[in-house]
N, C-alpha and C positions, 0 to 999 in steps of 0.2 A: 350149597348155593355157591355158584361161581362168582368171583369178584367182577365188578363192572369193568369192561374193556373200553376205556374212555380216552385213549390217545388219539387226538383229532377225531373225536366222535366214536360211536359204538358200532359202526358198520351196518346199521339198519337201512340207510338210504341207498338208492340204486347206484351201482357203478356207472360212471359216465366218462366220456371222452369226446372232445370235438376233433373230428378227423383233420381239420385244417391247421389250427395254430394253438390249440390248448396247451399251456405249459404245465398243467397239473394232471396227474393220473391217480385217481382214487384206487386204493390197493388194500384188500382185506387180508389179514393174517390170522391163521388159526394154528394151534400147536397142541400136541398131545404125546403121551408116551405110555407104553405098557411095560411089562416086566423086563424087556430087553431091547425095545425098538423105539426110536423117536420119529415122530411124524410132523411134517409141515404141510399146510394147505394154504396157498395164496391165490387170490381171485382178482381178476382185473379185466377190463375191456380193451381189445386191440385187434390187430390183424392176425390172420391164421399163421403165417410165417413158418410153414413146414418144409420149405425148400431152401437149398443153400447154393452149391456150386455144381456145374455140369460141364460135360464135354460134348461138343456139337460138331457134326460134319457139315461144312458149308463151303461152296466154291472149290470143291476138290481137296480140302484139307480139314483136319480136325483142329479145333481151337477150344480154349477154356471159355466158359460163360459164367457170369455171376460175380458178385461183389457188392459192397455197401455203397450207399448213395454218395458219400464224400469222395470215395475213390473213383466212382463213375464220373462225377463232375470233374475231378482232376484229369481224367482221361480225355474228356471232351475239351477241356481248356489247355491240355498239355502242360499242366502246372504241377511239378513234382513237389512243391512246397505243400500242396493241399492233400496229397496222398498218392497211392499207387496209380500209375498211368497205363495199366494193362487190363483194365476192366471193360469188357464188351457189353455188359448188361447188368442191370440192378436186380440181383437176386440174393437175398441174405436172410438167414434164419432169424426167428424171433426167440428171445432168451429172457430168463429171469434168474437172478443170482442172489444168494444170501451169504454175507460175510459174518462170521461168528468169532468173537473174542472171549477168552476166559480170563476175566480180570484177576481171579484168584490163583492162576497158575504161575509156576516159577518162570515160565516164558510167556509173556503177553504183551499186547500193544498198549502203551501208556496213553491215557486220554482218548481211547477209542470211543468210550461212552460220551465224550464231549464233541468229537469231531468226525467220527465214523470214517467212511471211505475217503474223505478229503485227505486223510493222512497218506493215502496211497497214490494220489494224483500229482503229477509233477510237470514243470514247464517243458521238459523234453520228452514227455510221453507222446504217443502218436496222436496227431491232429492237435498238437499244442504248439505255441509259437516258436519254441526253440528246438523242435524235433527236426531231425534230418534222417534221410534213408539209412545212414550208417548206424542209427540207434536201434534199428529193428522195429518190429511191430508192437512190442509189448514193453511199455515203460513203467508199468504199475509196480510199486514196491513200497516197503516201509523202511525209513532210515533207521539203522541200528540204534541211533540215539533216542528214538521214540519207542523202543521195545525193551522192556526189562528182561534181563537174563539171556539176551540173544547175541549171537555173533552173525556176521554177514553170511548169508546162505541158509539161515535157519528158518523153517516154516513158523510163522507167528499168527496167522489168521487162517481159519478154516473157510473154504469156499464151496458151497453147494451150488452147482452150476447146471441148471436145466436148459437143454437145447431143443428147440422145436423141430430141428431137422437131424441133428447129429447124435441124438440120444433118444428122444421121446418115442419114435416109431417102434422101438424094441423095448419100451418100458424101462428106460434107464435115464440116469443123469450122470454128469461128469464130476467126479470128486477131485477138487483141486485145492490149492493153498496159496497164500501170499507170503513171500519171503521178506525177511529182514535183509537188506542188501546195500552194500556200498556201490551204488550204481555209478558207472563211468560213462557219461554221454559221449557221443561222437567217437566211439572206439574203433570204427571202421569195420565192425563185425557184420552189421546188416542183418543179423539173425534175431532170434528172440533173446534179447539181452536184459529183459526186465525180470520182474519177480513174481508174475502170475504163472504158476507151474502146476502140472498135473501131479497127483499123488503117485507114490511108487506103484509100479505095476504097468498094466496095459490099458490104454484108453478104450472107450466103447465105439470109436470110429477110427478110420485111417484114410489116407489119400492115395488114390491110384495114379500111376504114372501115365504119361501120354506122349506120343510122337505125332507131329503134324501129318505125317504120311502113313506111318505104321499103325496109327490109331491108339486108343487107350489100352491098358493092360487087360481090362475086362469089359464084357458086355453083359446084358441081362440073360440069365439062364432061361431059355424058352420053355423049359419044363415047368417053370414057376410063374410064367407071365402069359399063359395062353398062346404060346408060340412066338412071342416078340423078343427079338434081340435088343431092340431100342425103341423108344417112342419118338414121334415126330415133333420137331420144334414148334410147328403150327398148333400142336395139341398140348402145348406145355402146361397150361393152367387147368386142363381137364383130365390129364392122364392120371390113373391111380398108381402108376409105377414111377413115383418121384424119388424113390430111394432104392437101394439094394443092399444085401447083407452077405457076410461071409457064411460059410457052412456052420460055424459054431453058433450063429445067431438065427439060423433058419427056423428054429422052433422057439425063439425067444420073442416076447412082445405080445401086445394085446390082440394082434391080428395074425399070429403065427399059424401056418408057415409063411414066412416072408419071402419076397422076391429075391432069388439067389443070383449068383454070378457064374459066368463061364469065361474061360480064357479066350482072348480075341482069336488066337490061332485055331483053337478048337471050334469056334463059331464059323470061321472061314472054311474049315474042313467039312462043316455041316452045310455049306452052301451060302453062308452070309457074304454079302457084298454091300458096302455102304452106299446109301442114297442120300440125296440132298435133304438136310434137316434131321438126320438121325441123331438122337441125343441120349446120353446115359449119365447117371450121377458120377461126379468126381469123387465124392466121399462114399466109403463103404462102411456100413455099420457092423459091429462085431460084439461078442459077449463081453469082452474086456476081462481083466484079471487083476488080482491084488487090491491094494488100497484104492486105486483109482476107480475101481468098479464097485465100490461099496454101496452106492446110492441107487435105489430103484425109484421109478415114478409111477408105480401102480396106482390106479384110481384117478389119474389125470384125465380131464374131459375138456372138450371144446364144443361150445354151443353156438352155431352160426346165427347171425342176425341179418344177413344179407342174402339175396338169391344165389350169388356166386360163392357163398361160404367164405369170403375173404375177410370178413369182419365179424366179431362175436365176443363171447366171454370165455376166458380160460380159467379153469379151476385146476391149478397145478399142484399135484400132491407128490411129495418126496418122503422117503423113509430110509433109515439107516440104523444100524446097531447103536444103542446108547454109548457103548464103549467098544470100539473096533479093535483096540489093542495096538493100533498103528500110531507111530510118532507124528505123522502128518495129519492126524484127525484129533479134534477136541472131543474128549469124553463128556457126555451130557449126564450129570449126576443129579438124581432127585434131591430136591431141597435147595439146589444152588441157583444162582442168578448169572446170566450171561449177557453179553452185549452183541447186538446184531444191526446190520445195515442191509437194505434191500435195493435191488436195481432191476430195471426192465429195459429191454432194447426192442423198439417197435419200428415199423415202417421202413425196414431195410437200413436202418441207421445203427451205428455202433459208437464206440468211444464216447466223446463228450456230449453227444446228442441223446444219450440214454436218459432215463428217469432214475433218480436216486431218492433215498429217504434220509432224513436226519437219523442218527442212531437211536435205538430203543433198547430197553432191557427185556430179557426173556427169563421167566422164572418157572422152574419145574415144580408145580404144585406149591408155589410161593408167590407172594405179591410182586408184580412187575408190570411193565407196560403191556407185554404179551404174556398171558397166563397159560402155561402148558398143563393140560389136564391129565391126571393119572387115570388110565382106563384099565379094564380087565384084559387078561389074555397075554399072549407072548407071540413074537415073530411078526414079520412085516405084513402077513395076511390078516392078522387080528387087529385091524385098524379101527379108528373111531367112527361112530355115527356123527358126521360133521354137523348135523342139525342140532346136536346137543353140546357142541363146543363153542365157546364164546369167540366172537370176531373182534379184532382190533382194526379199526380203519386208520390207515396211514395215507397221507397225501404225499405222493412222490412228485418231484419237480425236476425240470431240466436245469442243470447247474451253470451252463456256459463254461468259461475258462476260469474256474475257481480252483487253481492249483494250491498245493501246500505252500509253495514259495510266495504266491500272492497273498494268501491268508495271513502268513506270518510276517510279511514285509521283509522278505529275505534281504540281508545286507549286501549280497553279491550282485548277481546279474539282474535280479528283480529291481534293485534300486537304481541301476545305471542304464538299463536298456529301455527304449521306447518301442512300442508295438503299434503297427498301423494296419487298419482294415483295408478291404479291397478298394475303397474309395479314397484312400490316403489319409483318413482321419485317425488321429491319435486315440488309442484305446486307453481308457482310464486305468492307470497302474497303481492307484492308491487304495489300500484297504484301511479305512480309518479304525477298524477294530483289531489291527495287528497286535497292538499292545495287550489287548484283552486275550487274544488267542495265545500269545506267548506266556500269559499268566495262567492259562488253563481254563479260561472262561468258555463255557459251552456255546456252540453256535446258536442254540435256541434261546439263549439269554437276550440276544440282540435281534434275532431273525425269526420270522414265522414263514409259512409257505404261501398261503393265499393273501392277496391284498385285503380281502374281507375278514381275515382272522383278527382276533384281538391284537392291538398294537403292542409290539415289543418295546424294549427300552429305547431303541434307536428309531427315529422317524423314518418312514418309507423303507422298512427293513424286510419287506416281503420278497422272497426268492422269485415269485411270479414276475416281479418287475425288474429285479436287479440283474438277472441273467443277461439281458440285452446290453447292459453296460460293460459286460466282459466278453466282447467278441461276438455276442449274439448267439442265437440258437439257429442251426441250419444255415449259418452264414460262413463265408470264407474264413479260414484261420488267419488271425492277425500275424504279421511277419515283422522281423526286426527292421528291415529297410522298407521305406514307403514305396509303393508301386510307381513305375515311371509315368510321367504325365502323358 
């Protein structure tokens, strides 16, 4: 008899989501393992999100298309403080991620079980108040002071990263990690200066180059697309050719063989000439190699609930060896308990507009918030019958600007700077629970998720309500100086 999975309910009620402004995302978690493989299955309702970035021929030149909603708005407003200003259209993949910490390991993140992913979020992360373009896109990291046994640059959290466009079409996920890092903001680099990194090896996708006149490096191989080198921009949401793959991934994935690539010069030699609206993917999927390609997503399904298939239910399944033998992966050992946090990115949003969970425990055939069931068999193909595996219902929420500096009442910039929203109003900079956080008191001691949940120790402690006090959700990022009148 399996133990009751009762963290925020038992997962029996229907998954739900309001398309307009719901701050809460019901999210069901299941876990299992066999002789050598660990399996996750997470279920939630949201958009299809299977497209990412593209290259389009328009007005006689090739240009990039795609990006998230914050960057698209920054482009419209010409406001570099809000994000990239080179986004021509809002096209961004849908993603879900799982951060895993091993509290019993020699190298682990202190208090991850109390604070979860908030430990990795900082004021100078992208789309946060103190971010500048010089910081690069990725400011996520763990301060070495928060990680036992680590030095700056060490992997301390395992990150299972499922991507709706850049991995799922070939049955893969992206194996990454979070570093312990002495981050130096405003270093002038402008690249990826943060601590979310891919594991050693080769990723399951790459970016192709492009020249406005000479075109992209690759078009679609017409031998794999019924004669098409590109699809038309006007047919963007209907085309079945929304991704393409390297030769090594041609036979990989649930719908293999997959649409292949052909060098642009070879296509021209075959008679290709660009016409208005010709479009091809910017990202090219590949089999990947090494530790970064450890995770597969076999068994993942999407069930549309709208006529255009844009909205429905995802059942995302990921599997990986219990022990990969790689230093940048956490080994999952039967009988042990781990700590995990879950995230979902929907509606072409990323960074702080995603949904997050409070941290939970995961036990392999041992009591925990999420109970991983031991099943018969071995290998990734010998997965569970999910109807027999207990569900744990988590309520994910949108956090607003809840950085680690804010939560701890940081004595430096956080205590001296004032942030202002787009209307010039001061954003609340006081976290009255900072003393409790610094003492190691868990978030859930004072906060719940829904306003209708049982009251915590602190009145009005529901994240559903509090996010609006911290820069809001889907609102402009507060800035250090107020906007001009």
